C-alpha positions as MATLAB code, in Angstrom:
seq = 'MKLLVIGSGGREHALVWKLAQSAHVTQMWCAPGNAGIAEEQLQVDQSLVECVRISAEDLPNLLAFARETKPDLTVVGPDNPLAMGVVDLFQRDGLRIWGPNQKAARFESSKAFSQEFMARHAIPSARSGMFAEPKAAKDFAASLDGRCAVKADGLALGKGVLICSGMAEADDAIDQMLVKGTFGAAGSRIVIQEFLEGTEISLHALCDGRTAKLFPTAQDHKRALDGDHGLNTGGMGCYSPAPFLTDEALDDVDTCILKPWIQGCAAEGIDFRGILYPGLMLTPEGPKVLEFNARFGDPETQVYLTRLENDLFELLDASVAGTLDRVNLTWSSMASVCVVMASGGYPGSYEKGKPIRGLEEAGRLEGVKVFHAGTTRSGNAVQTAGGRVLGVTALGSDLVSACDAAYKCVEEIRFDRACYRRDIAAKALQWREQ';
ca = [
     -35.662  -49.755   -4.046;
     -37.099  -46.158   -5.363;
     -34.825  -43.367   -6.302;
     -35.179  -40.213   -6.647;
     -32.988  -37.675   -9.034;
     -32.798  -34.404   -8.741;
     -31.479  -32.297  -11.280;
     -31.574  -31.762  -15.315;
     -28.378  -32.113  -17.080;
     -26.161  -34.218  -18.651;
     -24.319  -34.657  -15.308;
     -28.275  -35.804  -14.113;
     -28.779  -38.040  -17.460;
     -25.259  -39.885  -17.149;
     -26.240  -40.655  -14.170;
     -29.899  -41.648  -13.970;
     -28.512  -43.807  -17.041;
     -25.950  -46.285  -14.865;
     -28.449  -45.882  -11.797;
     -31.044  -47.469  -14.311;
     -28.776  -50.551  -14.783;
     -28.892  -51.512  -11.179;
     -30.740  -54.692  -10.228;
     -31.345  -52.959   -7.319;
     -33.433  -50.156   -8.719;
     -37.423  -51.151   -9.552;
     -38.492  -47.539   -9.512;
     -36.902  -43.746  -10.921;
     -38.142  -40.374  -10.584;
     -36.017  -37.366  -11.983;
     -36.676  -34.079  -11.388;
     -36.808  -31.945  -13.410;
     -35.485  -34.259  -16.263;
     -34.978  -33.673  -19.405;
     -35.931  -35.032  -22.898;
     -33.357  -37.759  -22.605;
     -33.575  -38.832  -19.678;
     -37.805  -39.507  -20.257;
     -36.241  -42.133  -22.504;
     -34.513  -44.222  -19.779;
     -35.067  -47.554  -18.991;
     -34.413  -49.771  -15.966;
     -32.878  -52.773  -16.530;
     -35.132  -54.866  -13.888;
     -38.522  -54.558  -16.203;
     -37.304  -51.693  -18.794;
     -40.172  -49.282  -17.401;
     -39.175  -45.777  -18.068;
     -37.954  -42.954  -16.105;
     -40.625  -40.448  -15.151;
     -39.895  -37.450  -14.826;
     -41.236  -34.828  -12.723;
     -41.508  -30.745  -12.945;
     -40.305  -29.950  -10.099;
     -37.833  -27.562  -10.441;
     -34.034  -28.876   -8.513;
     -34.023  -25.463   -6.312;
     -37.866  -26.064   -5.850;
     -36.924  -27.749   -2.323;
     -40.693  -27.600   -0.679;
     -41.914  -29.169   -3.322;
     -39.417  -31.739   -3.452;
     -39.640  -32.509    0.070;
     -43.337  -32.521   -0.150;
     -43.152  -35.196   -3.903;
     -40.967  -36.893   -1.381;
     -42.803  -37.418    1.325;
     -45.492  -38.442   -0.975;
     -43.541  -41.319   -3.111;
     -41.046  -42.306   -0.034;
     -37.565  -42.863   -1.960;
     -35.385  -45.230   -0.330;
     -32.533  -42.682   -1.705;
     -32.880  -39.350   -3.065;
     -29.690  -38.553   -5.345;
     -28.618  -34.782   -5.566;
     -26.932  -33.713   -9.275;
     -26.293  -30.046   -9.296;
     -24.313  -27.863   -7.162;
     -26.954  -25.304   -5.986;
     -29.766  -27.716   -3.943;
     -26.578  -28.673   -2.052;
     -25.602  -25.355   -1.225;
     -28.904  -23.938    0.029;
     -29.367  -27.262    1.735;
     -31.548  -30.602    0.294;
     -30.021  -32.430    2.493;
     -30.345  -31.158    5.793;
     -34.031  -30.729    4.528;
     -34.599  -34.064    3.732;
     -32.754  -35.264    6.621;
     -35.179  -33.684    8.974;
     -37.379  -35.393    7.927;
     -36.069  -38.867    7.861;
     -35.487  -39.397    4.121;
     -32.532  -40.706    3.206;
     -30.607  -38.291    0.952;
     -27.184  -38.724   -0.808;
     -24.949  -35.576   -1.248;
     -22.697  -33.455    1.555;
     -24.982  -31.570    3.542;
     -25.252  -27.568    3.453;
     -22.438  -27.467    6.151;
     -19.635  -29.715    4.087;
     -20.974  -28.058    0.392;
     -19.503  -25.292    1.339;
     -16.738  -26.326   -0.432;
     -17.943  -25.489   -3.336;
     -20.366  -22.648   -2.560;
     -17.863  -20.626   -1.242;
     -14.313  -20.014   -3.017;
     -13.112  -18.032    0.329;
     -13.911  -20.225    2.552;
     -12.094  -23.430    0.728;
      -9.596  -21.620    0.056;
      -9.142  -20.480    3.508;
      -9.523  -24.100    4.832;
      -6.890  -25.485    2.498;
      -4.508  -22.969    4.479;
      -5.200  -24.281    7.584;
      -4.869  -27.540    6.951;
      -1.580  -27.130    4.917;
      -3.188  -28.367    1.965;
      -1.037  -27.165   -1.492;
      -2.819  -24.203   -3.400;
      -2.353  -20.896   -5.324;
      -1.310  -17.578   -3.231;
      -4.921  -16.004   -3.019;
      -6.610  -13.182   -0.783;
     -10.033  -12.480   -0.491;
     -11.776   -9.267   -1.037;
     -15.209   -6.647   -0.870;
     -13.685   -4.077   -1.206;
     -12.365   -2.633   -5.273;
      -8.974   -0.794   -4.383;
      -7.919   -3.340   -1.893;
      -8.257   -6.392   -4.906;
      -6.905   -4.511   -7.384;
      -3.955   -3.933   -4.906;
      -3.621   -7.244   -4.475;
      -3.453   -8.289   -8.369;
      -1.012   -5.618   -8.979;
       1.719   -7.756   -6.271;
       0.411  -10.760   -8.928;
       1.495   -8.276  -11.784;
      -2.038   -9.226  -12.897;
      -1.185  -12.669  -14.368;
      -3.842  -13.725  -11.736;
      -7.518  -15.638  -11.379;
     -10.669  -13.287  -10.519;
     -13.077  -15.516   -8.902;
     -16.426  -15.174   -7.633;
     -16.799  -16.339   -4.113;
     -20.693  -17.780   -5.059;
     -21.733  -20.404   -7.506;
     -22.165  -19.509  -10.462;
     -22.907  -22.358  -12.807;
     -19.251  -22.774  -13.446;
     -18.798  -19.877  -14.989;
     -17.682  -16.955  -12.191;
     -13.868  -17.339  -12.825;
     -11.999  -14.770  -14.614;
      -8.558  -15.140  -15.891;
      -5.625  -12.100  -16.739;
      -2.932  -11.893  -18.128;
      -2.115   -8.408  -16.843;
      -3.526   -5.432  -14.699;
      -6.077   -3.885  -16.952;
      -7.826   -7.458  -17.848;
      -6.929   -8.142  -13.933;
      -8.772   -4.064  -12.649;
     -11.941   -4.990  -15.467;
     -12.536   -8.510  -13.955;
     -12.430   -6.877  -10.666;
     -15.192   -4.128  -11.661;
     -17.684   -6.800  -13.145;
     -17.858   -8.319  -10.318;
     -17.227   -5.766   -7.465;
     -18.071   -2.647   -8.972;
     -20.854   -4.024  -12.303;
     -22.844   -7.442  -10.193;
     -21.780   -9.029  -13.357;
     -22.588  -11.946  -11.066;
     -24.751  -10.853   -8.495;
     -24.986  -11.918   -4.977;
     -21.759  -14.601   -5.771;
     -19.698  -12.323   -7.327;
     -19.993  -10.204   -3.948;
     -16.548  -11.260   -2.409;
     -13.613  -12.441   -4.396;
     -10.680  -14.453   -4.224;
      -7.823  -13.427   -6.265;
      -5.423  -15.859   -7.377;
      -2.167  -15.994   -8.613;
      -1.889  -17.452  -11.799;
      -0.603  -21.330  -12.163;
       1.936  -22.844  -14.443;
       1.083  -26.382  -15.999;
      -1.315  -28.664  -16.971;
      -5.063  -28.548  -15.595;
      -6.508  -32.140  -14.411;
     -10.022  -33.053  -12.780;
     -10.009  -35.398   -9.753;
     -12.821  -36.921   -7.959;
     -13.262  -38.813   -5.296;
     -16.391  -40.678   -3.424;
     -16.730  -40.086    0.755;
     -18.313  -41.534    3.092;
     -17.268  -38.722    6.172;
     -14.284  -40.750    6.764;
     -13.315  -42.298    4.174;
     -12.152  -41.287    0.238;
     -12.465  -43.442   -2.362;
     -10.026  -41.974   -5.251;
     -11.627  -41.747   -9.414;
      -8.760  -42.373  -12.108;
      -8.087  -38.702  -13.622;
      -9.948  -36.916  -16.367;
      -9.059  -33.768  -18.062;
     -12.055  -31.340  -18.549;
     -11.874  -27.822  -21.405;
     -13.443  -25.328  -19.787;
     -12.946  -22.731  -22.101;
     -15.202  -22.220  -25.540;
     -12.802  -22.464  -28.209;
     -10.317  -24.447  -29.456;
      -7.195  -23.788  -28.022;
      -8.735  -23.341  -25.518;
      -9.767  -19.524  -26.156;
     -12.775  -18.063  -25.111;
     -15.055  -17.517  -22.507;
     -15.287  -20.094  -19.894;
     -17.669  -22.372  -19.656;
     -20.104  -24.746  -17.290;
     -17.388  -27.460  -18.922;
     -17.029  -28.173  -22.675;
     -15.758  -32.122  -23.677;
     -13.987  -34.469  -21.423;
     -11.954  -37.663  -21.357;
     -10.673  -39.994  -19.154;
      -8.226  -40.972  -18.378;
      -5.552  -38.152  -18.293;
      -2.029  -39.161  -19.061;
      -0.038  -36.862  -16.653;
      -0.385  -38.218  -13.783;
       1.117  -41.849  -13.620;
       0.053  -44.039  -10.678;
       2.450  -43.023   -8.757;
       1.914  -39.563   -9.038;
      -2.079  -39.886   -8.514;
      -1.045  -42.092   -4.571;
       1.020  -38.752   -4.218;
      -2.431  -36.587   -4.674;
      -3.759  -38.613   -1.919;
      -1.077  -38.484    0.324;
      -0.812  -34.678   -0.213;
      -3.797  -33.742   -0.564;
      -6.807  -36.037    0.044;
      -5.737  -36.970    3.350;
      -4.956  -33.777    4.126;
      -8.300  -32.921    3.507;
     -10.218  -35.878    5.685;
      -8.092  -35.035    8.552;
      -9.862  -31.124    8.443;
     -12.802  -32.225    8.036;
     -12.512  -34.435   11.129;
     -10.755  -31.987   12.965;
     -13.571  -29.248   11.767;
     -16.704  -31.390   12.478;
     -17.511  -31.763    8.289;
     -19.442  -34.803    8.106;
     -18.977  -34.612    4.322;
     -20.756  -37.796    2.330;
     -21.120  -37.114   -1.421;
     -18.404  -36.448   -4.018;
     -15.282  -34.360   -3.678;
     -13.887  -32.828   -7.202;
     -11.141  -30.842   -6.737;
      -9.654  -28.807  -10.077;
      -5.581  -29.617   -9.359;
      -3.292  -27.392  -11.940;
       0.166  -30.049  -11.994;
       2.640  -27.231  -11.043;
       6.262  -27.739  -11.414;
       6.269  -27.293   -7.768;
       3.998  -30.511   -7.141;
       0.259  -30.643   -7.912;
      -1.859  -27.854   -6.485;
      -5.932  -27.602   -5.744;
      -7.040  -25.138   -7.839;
     -10.727  -25.334   -6.378;
     -13.248  -27.805   -4.562;
     -16.343  -29.315   -5.562;
     -19.013  -30.558   -4.052;
     -21.146  -32.629   -6.089;
     -20.088  -34.737   -9.793;
     -18.145  -32.805  -12.300;
     -20.337  -32.705  -16.057;
     -19.039  -33.234  -18.131;
     -16.407  -35.569  -16.021;
     -19.436  -37.518  -14.865;
     -20.408  -38.787  -18.877;
     -16.654  -39.705  -18.794;
     -16.060  -41.835  -15.293;
     -20.368  -43.554  -15.545;
     -19.165  -45.202  -18.741;
     -15.806  -46.493  -17.701;
     -17.383  -47.320  -13.819;
     -18.097  -51.299  -13.684;
     -19.392  -50.489  -10.153;
     -23.551  -50.795   -9.476;
     -23.573  -46.983   -8.768;
     -26.614  -47.272   -6.882;
     -24.615  -49.393   -3.843;
     -21.220  -47.097   -4.301;
     -23.889  -44.423   -3.441;
     -25.523  -46.311   -0.641;
     -22.190  -46.890    0.939;
     -21.741  -43.590    0.604;
     -24.387  -42.515    2.962;
     -24.060  -45.545    4.883;
     -20.355  -45.121    5.888;
     -19.226  -48.400    4.404;
     -16.868  -47.365    1.785;
     -13.805  -49.236    3.603;
     -15.663  -52.689    2.564;
     -15.742  -51.445   -1.272;
     -12.979  -51.587   -4.211;
     -13.966  -49.224   -7.243;
     -13.609  -50.642  -10.518;
     -12.982  -49.372  -13.381;
     -13.048  -50.020  -17.592;
      -9.523  -50.222  -19.127;
     -11.127  -48.178  -22.206;
     -10.882  -44.312  -22.960;
     -14.094  -42.667  -23.311;
     -14.453  -39.353  -24.694;
     -16.995  -36.586  -24.029;
     -18.175  -34.014  -26.852;
     -20.655  -31.125  -25.815;
     -22.671  -29.763  -28.626;
     -23.433  -26.146  -27.219;
     -26.127  -23.572  -28.720;
     -24.699  -20.967  -30.414;
     -23.430  -18.049  -28.653;
     -22.474  -20.101  -25.062;
     -21.831  -19.268  -22.279;
     -23.093  -15.515  -23.483;
     -27.022  -15.193  -25.089;
     -28.232  -18.090  -26.743;
     -31.727  -19.149  -28.282;
     -33.906  -22.205  -27.336;
     -36.248  -24.059  -29.159;
     -34.282  -25.127  -32.192;
     -35.027  -28.869  -33.232;
     -32.846  -31.255  -32.579;
     -32.082  -33.951  -35.758;
     -29.977  -37.289  -36.307;
     -30.533  -38.309  -32.925;
     -31.762  -41.605  -33.955;
     -29.122  -42.359  -36.145;
     -26.258  -41.174  -33.283;
     -27.877  -43.728  -31.368;
     -27.823  -46.749  -33.795;
     -23.582  -46.034  -33.226;
     -21.639  -48.506  -31.126;
     -19.821  -48.009  -28.530;
     -22.012  -44.180  -27.925;
     -24.200  -42.528  -25.553;
     -25.911  -39.193  -26.325;
     -25.969  -37.731  -22.936;
     -29.081  -34.652  -22.845;
     -28.050  -31.783  -21.526;
     -30.579  -28.928  -22.182;
     -33.132  -30.330  -24.267;
     -37.132  -30.533  -23.823;
     -39.361  -31.674  -25.868;
     -42.068  -30.474  -27.896;
     -45.216  -33.114  -29.342;
     -42.598  -35.620  -30.922;
     -39.081  -33.617  -31.576;
     -36.564  -32.442  -28.752;
     -35.463  -29.384  -28.772;
     -33.096  -27.670  -27.399;
     -33.764  -25.785  -24.115;
     -30.029  -25.207  -22.489;
     -26.514  -23.523  -23.028;
     -24.831  -26.687  -23.790;
     -27.445  -28.895  -24.963;
     -25.769  -33.000  -25.918;
     -22.935  -34.689  -24.385;
     -21.806  -37.307  -26.787;
     -20.159  -39.702  -25.096;
     -17.932  -42.602  -26.527;
     -15.885  -45.680  -24.821;
     -12.921  -46.656  -26.917;
      -9.646  -49.198  -26.837;
      -7.550  -45.912  -26.750;
      -8.242  -42.299  -27.279;
      -7.878  -42.177  -30.651;
     -10.343  -44.667  -31.290;
     -12.553  -42.908  -28.566;
     -12.494  -39.762  -30.167;
     -13.070  -40.884  -33.421;
     -16.407  -42.238  -32.325;
     -17.376  -39.589  -30.418;
     -16.794  -37.025  -33.551;
     -18.635  -39.372  -35.927;
     -21.029  -39.429  -33.812;
     -21.534  -35.592  -33.555;
     -21.725  -35.211  -37.252;
     -25.092  -37.314  -37.312;
     -26.398  -34.727  -35.035;
     -27.682  -31.041  -36.249;
     -29.381  -28.035  -34.724;
     -29.125  -24.540  -35.631;
     -26.172  -22.603  -34.812;
     -25.072  -25.918  -32.731;
     -21.758  -25.213  -32.184;
     -18.511  -27.938  -30.171;
     -14.689  -27.549  -29.574;
     -13.201  -30.004  -32.190;
     -10.297  -30.342  -29.906;
     -11.208  -32.755  -26.948;
      -8.296  -34.743  -25.971;
      -5.745  -33.079  -28.053;
      -3.328  -32.078  -25.604;
      -3.309  -35.873  -24.280;
      -2.966  -36.506  -27.714;
       0.178  -34.366  -28.171;
       1.214  -35.479  -24.928;
       1.611  -39.166  -25.931;
       3.930  -38.137  -29.301;
       6.020  -35.932  -27.519;
];
């Protein structure tokens, strides 16, 4: 089988790495890929994955490349191409592609649509309102005493959420989006959501239009700084499993959230084939959905795929074919921890082109995989090329050993102004000590 993977981040590196282990895969391209992806080898013959210089959002050239090379399956990693309709485009040309179509991708590309869908189908969520005008938005925020999340309706690279603890912050957040246009078109309409108290976790479910297979729990770390301080980012680290949901509680999530979602999709003619990624808040009243995403999380993908024991190609193939009901997902009992190394200044402005040292030494450590996110190669050197640069991911018999291995690896890697959180999985470790 020949595969084309679309994307260039840590999520796509993890997808390529896992797909390359499949006995079915005999050739793979990644557009545009990164320095780490270009070093991945296929298990069947040790041939390298080929990176192709086509942007993930350059749909006409992606289609032209696929017409020429005829991949048996195209795998879409990022949210933007899905929202732009890459799946619909490929399908119209008779090309097989994995990911939700444009209609289904609205669960992520429009927070307003997602919130209204949850209300229609009685899926537990926060009290919320949708606004395009500042005064009405501020009046609603005032009804919540300013304790709210102000969210850009559209896609904003994981950064379009501002958490507010009072009216001064809420007014500023609303002005940033609706008046100053800080988030561009993505923030021309906003969702304001009541602030929910509890523990936030990530869930994923692989879907084929009729069946959804729930993944184990994980917990992302969105804020830039230790202790959940600083600005929201695309994710500074993750671990799996998260201890806050028992197997019984996970079954309840399936019953109260996933099943109504599937039934709602059927009722509204939404054929969702891909990954549904709901962010959940575990509140005293039970789990509530903060938002839906329509693709693998990043860095959740890194911890999930290091624990997944199935052949990933077979799972994605079943998702496209509508045969997930015949598949059982199997997971390692080991824990996985991913620590993101980012450029200094991220998620604000940052410099690129910093040489990265220590990758070879890090690659020799047992039980660790360094996934590249924002990297490029210049001659023989690997350099930084993005805000999130690397996802240092380790497996261990438990969270303590996985954390130790991940941070030991981080210490081997150096680039100017490298920054990372030092408390990945700390909440889980503290919870277990109680």
